[in-house]
C-alpha positions as CSV (number, residue, x, y, z in Angstrom):
1,X,-59.3,6.1,21.3
2,X,-58.2,3.9,18.3
3,X,-55.2,1.6,18.6
4,X,-52.9,3.7,16.5
5,X,-53.5,6.8,18.6
6,X,-53.0,4.8,21.8
7,X,-49.6,3.4,20.6
8,X,-48.5,6.9,19.4
9,X,-49.4,8.3,22.8
10,X,-47.6,5.5,24.7
11,X,-44.5,6.0,22.5
12,X,-44.5,9.7,23.2
13,X,-44.8,9.0,27.0
14,X,-41.8,6.6,26.9
15,X,-39.7,9.1,24.9
16,X,-40.6,11.9,27.2
17,X,-39.6,9.8,30.3
18,X,-36.3,8.8,28.6
19,X,-35.6,12.5,27.9
20,X,-36.4,13.5,31.4
21,X,-34.2,10.7,32.8
22,X,-31.3,11.9,30.5
23,X,-31.8,15.5,31.6
24,X,-31.8,14.4,35.2
25,X,-28.7,12.3,34.9
26,X,-26.9,15.2,33.1
27,X,-28.0,17.6,35.8
28,X,-26.8,15.2,38.5
29,X,-23.4,14.9,36.9
30,X,-20.7,17.1,38.4
31,X,-17.0,17.8,38.3
32,X,-15.0,15.9,40.9
33,X,-11.5,16.7,42.3
34,X,-8.9,14.0,41.6
35,X,-5.7,13.7,43.6
36,X,-2.9,12.5,41.5
37,X,0.8,11.5,42.2
38,X,0.0,10.7,45.8
39,X,-1.8,14.0,46.3
40,X,1.0,16.2,44.9
41,X,-1.3,17.5,42.1
42,X,-5.1,17.9,41.7
43,X,-7.3,17.9,38.6
44,X,-11.0,18.4,38.1
45,X,-12.7,15.4,36.4
46,X,-15.1,16.6,33.7
47,X,-18.7,16.1,34.8
48,X,-19.5,13.9,31.7
49,X,-17.0,11.2,32.8
50,X,-18.6,8.4,34.6
51,X,-16.5,6.7,37.2
52,X,-16.2,2.9,36.7
53,X,-14.2,0.2,38.5
54,X,-10.6,0.0,37.0
55,X,-10.1,-3.0,34.8
56,X,-6.5,-3.3,36.1
57,X,-5.0,-2.9,39.6
58,X,-2.3,-0.5,38.3
59,X,-5.0,2.0,37.2
60,X,-5.8,4.6,39.9
61,X,-8.9,6.0,38.2
62,X,-11.0,4.8,35.3
63,X,-13.9,6.5,33.6
64,X,-16.2,6.1,30.7
65,X,-17.8,8.8,28.5
66,X,-20.5,9.1,27.5
67,X,-21.9,7.4,30.6
68,X,-24.4,5.4,28.5
69,X,-24.7,4.1,25.0
70,X,-22.9,1.6,22.7
71,X,-20.1,4.0,21.7
72,X,-17.9,5.3,24.5
73,X,-14.3,6.2,25.3
74,X,-12.3,4.6,28.1
75,X,-10.2,7.0,30.2
76,X,-7.5,5.7,32.6
77,X,-5.3,7.6,35.0
78,X,-2.2,6.0,36.6
79,X,1.3,6.7,37.9
80,X,4.1,4.9,36.2
81,X,7.7,5.1,35.2
82,X,9.7,5.1,32.0
83,X,10.8,7.9,29.8
84,X,8.4,10.2,28.1
85,X,9.6,9.1,24.7
86,X,9.4,5.4,25.4
87,X,5.8,5.8,26.7
88,X,4.8,7.8,23.7
89,X,6.3,5.2,21.4
90,X,4.4,2.5,23.3
91,X,1.1,4.4,22.7
92,X,1.9,4.9,19.0
93,X,2.6,1.1,18.9
94,X,-1.0,0.5,20.0
95,X,-2.2,1.9,16.6
96,X,-1.7,-0.3,13.5
97,X,0.2,1.5,10.8
98,X,0.1,5.0,12.5
99,X,1.6,7.5,10.2
100,X,3.5,10.6,11.2
101,X,0.5,12.8,10.2
102,X,-1.8,10.7,12.5
103,X,0.3,11.7,15.5
104,X,0.4,15.0,17.3
105,X,2.6,15.7,20.3
106,X,2.7,18.9,22.3
107,X,4.5,20.1,25.4
108,X,3.6,22.9,27.8
109,X,3.9,24.0,31.4
110,X,0.9,24.2,33.7
111,X,1.4,25.3,37.3
112,X,5.0,23.9,37.5
113,X,4.0,20.6,35.8
114,X,5.2,19.7,32.3
115,X,2.3,18.4,30.3
116,X,3.0,16.3,27.2
117,X,-0.2,15.8,25.2
118,X,-0.4,13.1,22.5
119,X,-3.1,12.5,19.9
120,X,-3.1,9.4,17.7
121,X,-5.6,8.3,15.0
122,X,-6.0,5.1,13.2
123,X,-6.7,1.4,13.9
124,X,-6.4,0.8,17.7
125,X,-5.1,-2.6,18.8
126,X,-6.9,-3.3,22.0
127,X,-5.1,-6.0,24.0
128,X,-7.3,-8.1,26.3
129,X,-5.4,-8.9,29.4
130,X,-2.6,-6.5,28.5
131,X,1.0,-7.3,27.6
132,X,1.6,-9.5,30.6
133,X,-1.3,-11.9,29.9
134,X,-0.4,-15.5,28.9
135,X,0.3,-15.5,25.2
136,X,0.3,-11.7,25.1
137,X,-3.5,-11.4,25.4
138,X,-6.1,-11.4,22.6
139,X,-5.9,-8.4,20.3
140,X,-9.0,-6.7,18.8
141,X,-8.5,-4.2,16.1
142,X,-10.8,-1.1,16.3
143,X,-10.9,1.0,13.2
144,X,-11.4,4.8,13.1
145,X,-10.2,5.2,16.7
146,X,-8.4,7.9,18.4
147,X,-6.3,8.2,21.5
148,X,-5.9,11.4,23.5
149,X,-3.2,11.1,26.1
150,X,-1.3,13.2,28.5
151,X,1.9,12.6,30.5
152,X,2.2,14.8,33.5
153,X,5.8,15.3,34.5
154,X,6.2,16.7,38.0
155,X,9.3,18.6,39.2
156,X,10.3,15.6,41.5
157,X,10.3,13.3,38.5
158,X,7.0,11.6,39.2
159,X,4.8,10.9,36.1
160,X,1.0,10.5,35.8
161,X,-0.5,9.1,32.6
162,X,-4.0,10.1,31.5
163,X,-5.2,8.2,28.4
164,X,-8.5,8.2,26.6
165,X,-9.2,5.8,23.8
166,X,-12.4,5.3,21.8
167,X,-14.2,6.0,18.5
168,X,-12.8,9.1,16.8
169,X,-16.1,11.0,17.1
170,X,-16.4,10.2,20.9
171,X,-12.8,11.4,21.5
172,X,-13.6,14.5,19.5
173,X,-16.7,15.2,21.7
174,X,-14.7,14.8,25.0
175,X,-11.5,16.6,23.9
176,X,-12.6,20.0,25.2
177,X,-13.2,18.7,28.7
178,X,-9.9,16.7,28.6
179,X,-7.9,19.8,27.6
180,X,-9.7,22.0,30.2
181,X,-8.8,19.5,32.9
182,X,-5.2,19.7,31.9
183,X,-5.1,23.5,31.7
184,X,-6.5,23.7,35.3
185,X,-4.0,21.3,37.0
186,X,-2.9,22.5,40.4
187,X,0.2,21.5,42.4
188,X,-0.3,21.2,46.1
């Protein structure tokens, strides 16, 4: 066997193993039931979302999709207060120069829960340390980003915020699972 043939064979073996590992991790992925608003509502997490430790103690759940790779979206779920409008305005403010045509807001009812969905496109201003960090935190501008968010408004006034931010193409790829999760919400 000449050296070129050997390296070609070795490369094929590595690629096959990598493909097998990816198929296995995809097969091992599964939906998971999430309890939100202190168990008042449940949602099924899409199988492609990898659970990661929350970066903040106010975040109940945090995920990443895709699970591996350089480009990914960050998804956070948390309960919080404030009006629907002020929270949407805050999200819009996280995008530099967001124009009206870059923002889509919809409202619908799902199993006695009002779901406000928000889509924003543009340059995302990621704040390291958040708004309460000394000096306001370091801001990194991420071009060609999108945010897909939902505010779940329960009948008792409780609110749950689900927010995915990442490169526009990654958000586009995960949108179907996000919308499916919202459409299948169940109140307990």
